[in-house]
C-alpha positions in Angstrom: -42.6 -35.3 -12.8 -38.9 -35.8 -13.6 -37.9 -38.1 -16.4 -35.3 -40.5 -15.0 -32.4 -41.3 -17.3 -32.1 -45.0 -16.3 -34.8 -47.6 -16.2 -37.5 -47.1 -13.5 -36.7 -48.6 -10.1 -38.6 -51.7 -9.0 -40.0 -51.9 -5.5 -39.0 -55.6 -5.3 -35.4 -54.4 -5.2 -36.0 -51.8 -2.4 -38.6 -53.3 -0.1 -36.1 -54.7 2.3 -35.0 -51.1 3.1 -38.3 -50.4 4.8 -38.5 -52.4 8.1 -42.3 -52.1 8.2 -42.7 -54.8 5.6 -40.4 -57.5 7.0 -43.4 -59.2 8.6 -45.3 -59.8 5.4 -46.1 -63.2 4.1 -44.9 -64.1 0.6 -48.3 -63.5 -0.9 -48.7 -60.1 0.9 -45.3 -59.1 -0.3 -46.2 -59.9 -3.9 -49.5 -58.0 -3.5 -47.8 -54.9 -2.2 -45.2 -55.0 -4.9 -47.9 -55.3 -7.6 -49.6 -52.2 -6.3 -46.6 -50.0 -5.9 -45.2 -47.7 -8.5 -41.9 -45.7 -8.9 -42.0 -41.9 -9.2 -39.4 -39.2 -9.4 -40.1 -35.5 -8.7 -38.2 -32.3 -9.1 -37.7 -29.9 -6.2 -40.9 -28.0 -5.3 -43.0 -30.2 -7.5 -46.3 -31.4 -5.9 -46.7 -35.1 -5.3 -50.2 -34.6 -4.0 -52.8 -31.9 -3.1 -56.1 -32.8 -1.7 -57.7 -35.3 0.7 -55.4 -37.2 3.0 -57.0 -40.5 2.1 -55.9 -40.2 -1.6 -52.3 -39.5 -1.0 -51.1 -43.1 -1.1 -48.4 -44.8 1.0 -45.1 -43.1 0.3 -41.7 -44.7 0.5 -38.8 -42.2 0.1 -35.7 -43.7 -1.6 -33.8 -40.4 -1.8 -34.6 -36.7 -1.3 -37.3 -35.3 1.0 -41.0 -34.6 1.1 -42.7 -31.8 3.0 -46.3 -32.6 4.1 -48.2 -29.5 5.1 -51.5 -27.7 5.4 -52.5 -24.5 3.6 -55.0 -22.1 5.2 -57.6 -20.1 3.3 -55.3 -17.1 3.6 -52.5 -19.0 2.0 -50.5 -19.6 5.2 -48.6 -22.9 5.4 -48.2 -25.2 8.4 -45.6 -28.0 8.0 -46.9 -31.2 9.6 -43.7 -33.3 9.1 -40.8 -34.1 6.7 -40.1 -37.4 5.1 -36.5 -38.2 4.3 -34.4 -41.1 2.9 -35.9 -44.4 4.1 -39.0 -42.9 5.6 -42.6 -44.1 5.0 -45.7 -41.8 4.8 -48.5 -44.0 6.2 -51.2 -41.5 7.3 -53.5 -42.2 4.4 -53.4 -45.9 5.0 -54.6 -45.9 8.6 -58.3 -46.6 8.1 -59.6 -44.7 11.1 -57.9 -41.5 9.9 -59.8 -41.7 6.6 -62.8 -39.8 8.2 -60.6 -36.8 9.2 -61.7 -33.9 6.8 -58.1 -32.8 6.0 -56.7 -31.6 2.7 -52.9 -31.7 2.6 -50.1 -30.8 0.2 -47.1 -33.0 -0.3 -44.2 -31.3 -2.0 -40.7 -32.4 -2.9 -38.1 -30.5 -0.8 -35.4 -31.5 -3.3 -35.2 -33.8 -6.3 -36.9 -36.9 -4.8 -37.3 -40.6 -5.8 -40.0 -42.6 -4.1 -42.4 -45.5 -4.4 -46.1 -44.9 -4.0 -48.3 -47.8 -2.9 -52.1 -48.0 -3.4 -53.9 -47.1 -0.2 -56.5 -49.8 -0.5 -53.9 -52.5 -1.1 -52.0 -51.4 2.0 -55.2 -51.3 4.1 -56.0 -54.8 3.0 -52.6 -56.0 4.1 -53.0 -54.3 7.5 -56.4 -56.0 7.9 -54.8 -59.4 7.3 -51.5 -59.0 9.2 -51.8 -57.9 12.8 -48.0 -57.7 13.3 -47.5 -55.3 10.4 -50.5 -53.3 11.4 -49.2 -52.9 14.9 -45.9 -51.7 13.5 -47.7 -49.3 11.2 -49.6 -47.8 14.2 -46.3 -47.2 15.9 -45.0 -45.3 12.8 -48.2 -43.2 12.8 -48.2 -42.4 16.5 -44.6 -41.2 16.1 -45.8 -38.8 13.3 -48.7 -37.6 15.3 -46.5 -37.0 18.3 -44.2 -35.0 16.1 -47.1 -32.8 14.9 -48.4 -32.2 18.4 -44.9 -31.2 19.5 -44.6 -28.7 16.7 -48.0 -27.3 17.4 -47.2 -26.9 21.1 -44.0 -25.1 20.2 -45.8 -22.7 17.8 -48.3 -21.8 20.5 -46.1 -21.5 23.6 -42.6 -20.6 22.4 -41.1 -17.5 20.9 -39.7 -17.6 17.4 -36.1 -17.4 18.5 -36.4 -20.3 20.9 -38.2 -22.4 18.3 -35.4 -21.7 15.8 -32.7 -22.5 18.3 -34.4 -25.8 19.2 -34.9 -26.6 15.5 -31.2 -26.1 14.7 -30.2 -28.2 17.7 -32.7 -31.0 16.6 -31.4 -31.0 13.0 -27.8 -31.1 14.2 -28.7 -34.1 16.4 -30.5 -35.8 13.5 -27.5 -35.4 11.1 -24.8 -35.9 13.9 -23.0 -32.8 12.8 -22.8 -29.0 13.2 -23.7 -28.1 9.6 -27.4 -27.9 8.7 -28.0 -27.9 4.9 -31.2 -25.9 4.7 -32.0 -22.5 3.3 -33.7 -19.8 5.3 -36.9 -20.5 3.3 -36.9 -24.2 4.0 -36.3 -23.5 7.7 -39.2 -21.0 7.8 -41.4 -23.6 6.1 -40.6 -26.1 8.7 -41.2 -23.7 11.6 -44.4 -22.3 10.1 -43.2 -18.7 10.0 -42.1 -16.1 7.5 -38.7 -16.3 5.7 -38.0 -12.7 6.8 -38.4 -13.8 10.5 -35.9 -16.6 10.1 -33.4 -14.4 8.2 -33.6 -11.7 10.9 -33.1 -14.3 13.7 -30.2 -16.0 11.9 -28.6 -12.6 11.6 -29.0 -12.1 15.3 -27.6 -15.6 16.1 -24.7 -14.8 13.8 -23.9 -11.5 15.4 -24.0 -13.3 18.8 -21.5 -15.9 17.5 -23.9 -18.8 17.8 -23.9 -19.7 14.1 -22.5 -18.7 10.8 -24.2 -19.0 7.4 -23.4 -19.5 3.8 -25.6 -20.2 0.8 -27.9 -23.1 1.7 -26.3 -24.0 5.0 -26.2 -23.0 8.7 -23.1 -23.9 10.8 -23.4 -24.1 14.6 -20.5 -22.4 16.3 -21.5 -22.2 19.9 -23.7 -25.1 20.9 -23.8 -24.3 24.6 -25.0 -20.7 23.9 -27.5 -22.0 21.4 -28.9 -24.4 24.0 -29.2 -21.5 26.4 -31.1 -19.4 23.8 -33.3 -22.4 23.2 -34.1 -22.6 26.9 -33.0 -26.3 26.8 
């Protein structure tokens, strides 16, 4: 875990950044703050490895977290990415607690976050139906994202998946530059780095993108959409 130069952040000063908690009562707000701690992790450092139920509720201040599965053969499958302002709630939805799923949570870059105690969050959900309903919406969105990724892995070729991923990242950041390495892109797509590097070379030769260290620039969006089958 990184040592932070300044005093540790306090969740009381950041809680308003996370819309989920706006429906809390004053007492519930104090309870959540009392059971939330600040943490800071270096790139590629593990935040959690093991049962989903023990991962805590994660609030990302800055940086990114990759949540993924690891097979017995060592293959990785990225479930989703948490970025600035995102909340990781899966462990706090009580009916998911019985799912026998071990996960890894890794910092994609130097990351600051708050981690809330799972049982405290579940207690709040049990008491506050409005906040619980909002939490289910968050969780459904994550589950939909995972199913979409799984569907793409099963039914789409690697080049189409990469093209769609680049277009989606471009839409998310509202720009043509995607600040990801080939390794990070491969992790998200659930494929080998060598496959991504080969495809990026092909896209570059076709004039679809150009690359530099740690970034991919979209040059021909229309042609990339055609390659994606969009």
